[in-house]
N, C-alpha and C positions, 0 to 999 in steps of 0.2 A: 538857503533855508536850512535850519538845523534838522538833525535826524529825529525820527519819532522816538518817544520814550517808551521803553518796555519794562513793565513791572511784573515780576514773578513772585510766587510765594505759595504758602500752604494755608488752607482754612484751619483756624484754631479750634472752633467749636461749631457744632451743627446749628444751622440757621438758614433763613432765606438768603439767597445769593447776594442781593444788593446790600443787605445788612452785614453779612459776613465779609464782603469785600470792602465795605466802608470801614469796618473795624480793623481789617488787616492792612489797609493802605493809607488811611487817613483822608481819603477822598469822601466827598459828601455822597449820600445815597442818591440824590438827584443826578449828580455827575456820573455815578456808576450806572444808573439806569439809562442815561443817555449813551454811554459807551456800549452797553449791552445792545441797545437798539441799533447802533451803528455797526454791530458785528465785530467789535474790537475786544471782546472778552472770550477767552477760551477756558473751559473747565474740564479737567481730566482729558485734555487733548481734543475736545470738541467745542465748536462755537456755541456759546450760550445764547439761548433765544428767549429766555424769560427771567425777569428780575425776581420773580416770586418762587422760582424753583428751589427745592430744599437741597442743601449740600451738607455732606458729612465732614466731620473733623478729619484732617489729613488729606483732603482733596487738593490737588495741585491746580493753580490758576495762572493765567498769563493775561495781562492787559496791555494793549498797544494804544498809546496816547499820541495822536497825530502831532506833527511838528507845529510849532506856534505860527499863527498867521501874522501878517503885518498888523500893526496897531490900527491902521486905518486904510481903506481903499484909496488909491491914488487916482486923480483925474487923468484920463487919457483921451487924446484927440482921435476918436473913432467915429466914422460917419454913422448916423442913425436915420431911420425913416420914422418920422413923428406923424402919427395919424391925428393927434389932438393934444393940445396943451393949454392949460390956464394956470392960475396961481396956486391951484390945489393939487393937480394931478397931470400926468403925462400918459398917453396911450402910444405905445411903441409897436411897430411892425418888425419883430425880431427876425434876423436871418438865421437859417440853419447854420450850426457850427459855433454859435456864440453862447457861452455860458451866461446864466443870468447874474450870478453874484460870485465874488471871490470865494474860493475854498482851497484846501490843500491840493496842489497839483494844477490849479487854475487861479493864480493870484493876480493876473493881469489879463487884459483883453476882454473883460466881461462887460455885460450891459451896465452894471453899476459904475465901472470905471468910465465908460462912455457918457453916462448920464451926469456924473459929477462934473465932467468937463463941459458938457452941454449947458448945464445950469449956470456954471460960473461964467462962461463965455457970453451967454445970451441974457444975462441979468435975470435969470428965471428963478432966483432964490436957491433954496437947498432942498434936499430930499428929507422925507420924514425920518426922525431919529428913533422911532419906536423899535425897530429891529436891530438897533446898534450900528456901529461904524462899519461892520463887514457887510451888512445887508440893508443899507438905508433905503427906505421907501418901498421895499419889496413886500407886496401883499400876497402875491401868488407867483408861481413859476411855471415855465414850460421847459421841457428837456433841451439840452444843448443842441441836439440834431433835429428838433422840431422847430418849424418856422411859424411865424404868425404873431397874433396880437396878444399883448398883455398890458395891464394898467399898473402904473407905479405912482405912489403917493408922494406929493411934495410937502404937504402939511400933515401934522399929527391928526388934525380933525378929519382930513380926508382918509388917512390910514385907518383910523378907528371906524369910520363910517363904512368903508369898503370891506373891512374885516367882518363886520356884522353881516353884510350882504353875502359874503362868501360862506360864512358859517351857517346862514339860513338857507343856502342853496338857491338864492334868488337871482344870481348872476347868470345871464344867458351866455353859454359857450357852445359854439358849433364848430366841429372839426371836420375836415375833409381828409380822407385816407384812401390808400390803395391797398387792399388786402389780397392775400393768396386765396384763390378759389372763390366760390359763390356761396355766401351765407344763406342758410335755409332754416327758418323762414326768411324772406327777403327784408322783413322789418320786425324788430323785436327789442326787448329790453334784457340787458345782462345785469343781474343783481347779485353780486358776489363780492365778499370781503376781499380786500387786497392788503397783503402784508409782506414782510421781508421773507425771502426764501431761506430755508434751512440749508439747502445744498450750496447756495451761492449768495452771500450776504450783499452782493452788489446788485442782485436781481430782486424783483418782487414776484409774488405768486398769488394765485387765487386760494383762499382758505374757506373752510366750511363756515356757513353763516352763523353757526352756534359757537364758533371759536372765540376765545377771549383775546386772541391776537388779531392784529390788523385793524382795519377800519372799514365800515360799510362803504360800498362803492356801487354806483348805478350809472350805466351807460345805455342810452337809447340809440339804436343804429337803424339805418335804412340804406338799402342798396339803390344807388342812383344810376349805375350803368354797369353792364357786364361785358367783360372781355374774355378771350380765351385764357382760362386758368387764373383769372384775377377779376377784381371788381372795384369800382369806385364807390365808396360808401360815405355817408355823413354820420357823425356821432355827436349827439347832444348830451352833454354831461350834466347830471344832477349833483354830482360830487366831483371833487378834484384831487384824487389821490395820485401819489407818485407812480408814473408809468401806467395810469389807469387804462387808457384806450389800448395801449400796446398789450398789456396783460390780459384784459378782457377779450380782445379779439383773438389772441393766441389760445385762450381757454376754450373757445368754441371751435377751434381748429382752423382759424382763418387769420393767422398772424399777418402783420403788415409787411409788405414788400420792402426789402432792404434792411429790416430790423436786425441789427447785429446781435442782440441779446436773446430774442424770443422767436426768431424765424429761421427756417432753412429754405432757401430758394429752391423750388422744385425744378427738375431738369428742363421742363417745358418753358419755364420763364427765364432761364439763365441767359439765353442769347440776347434777349432784350435788356436785361439788367446789366449784363457785362458789357454790351456794346455802348450803353450810355454811361457806364461807370457809376451807376447809382448805388451809393454805399451808405445810405442813411435810411431810417424809417420814413416811409412815405406818409407823413402826417403834418397837417397844416392847420393852425388855429385860425379859422377863416372868419368867424364872427365873435364879437364880444359886446355884450350889452349890460348896462347897469344903471342905477339911479345915481346921479351925481350926489356924492355924500354931503356936499355943502349947500348947493343950490336946489337940489331936489329934481333937477331936470332929468328926463329919461334920455339916455345916450345909447346909440347903437353904432358899431363900427364894423366894416367889412374889409377883408384883405383878399386880393386876387392870389391865385396859386402862384408860387414862385416858379421861375423858368425850369428848374430841374424836374419838379413834379409835373408841370404841364407837358414837358417833353416826354416824360415817362408815359403819361396818359395818351398823348398823341401817338406814340410808338405802339402802345397796346391796341389802340384803335386800328392802326394800319395792319397790325398782325392779324386782326379779325377777318380781313378781306381775303 
């Protein structure tokens, strides 16, 4: 893969950042806005966080454009657990460790690579082309190290119908997670905007609800079982933002066990986590329900906890004794 392209220069006239950079580089304003959102634009030595910020003439900038992706994802023979499939969609039970679609740094071994092979091998047709050749069929995502259910569109009609349901927040999504400590109250709603962190653009953070940045995010949680220094909780999502459950739980002081980005494992839990070698966020997409976008049928799918999370919970239960 080629190296990323780095563009440096100086703002020529005072203007909004996206407008000034478009004029200075020849990139479109939409492209500049996307690069800002990805944390790839530095202004005066600091990461830019807003396309609308005002910049003065003479301000130095640096833009990092990621190396080009392959023109099209390649089919790969990777085993998949299929919960449901018809001519219009596929529901997959994704293992932890699998990236959903190719991106810089992960161009092979993704769910998309596996699905392209699956469809070709089984005569199952193609994936929806709405999201382009890099993300065919992808309507929503779950993190690489989160396990569980997601739906992928095979036809454009299914993709459009599912996208409407996700936008309207009518898709049923229930996650199971193991968090640090015991949330109080034991049942509640976290309603807090989620957006990219200024301190680390690879992370997300909770933002004030009156902020112009980020997006509205709502998570309903309930404690199902308490252990020493940890708890099994369910999270029902009204929205589906990047890292939503992880960030929301961390924001109330109960980050997920094993989360490499948002959690510090307390001393009391380290023996259990280290003995098991549990090194991912303890988060599983356990239920997914929606209306079939073509037939109108109500569909509901459930996924058992994967062995690593079940083993973690069993060990925490034994530690209670």
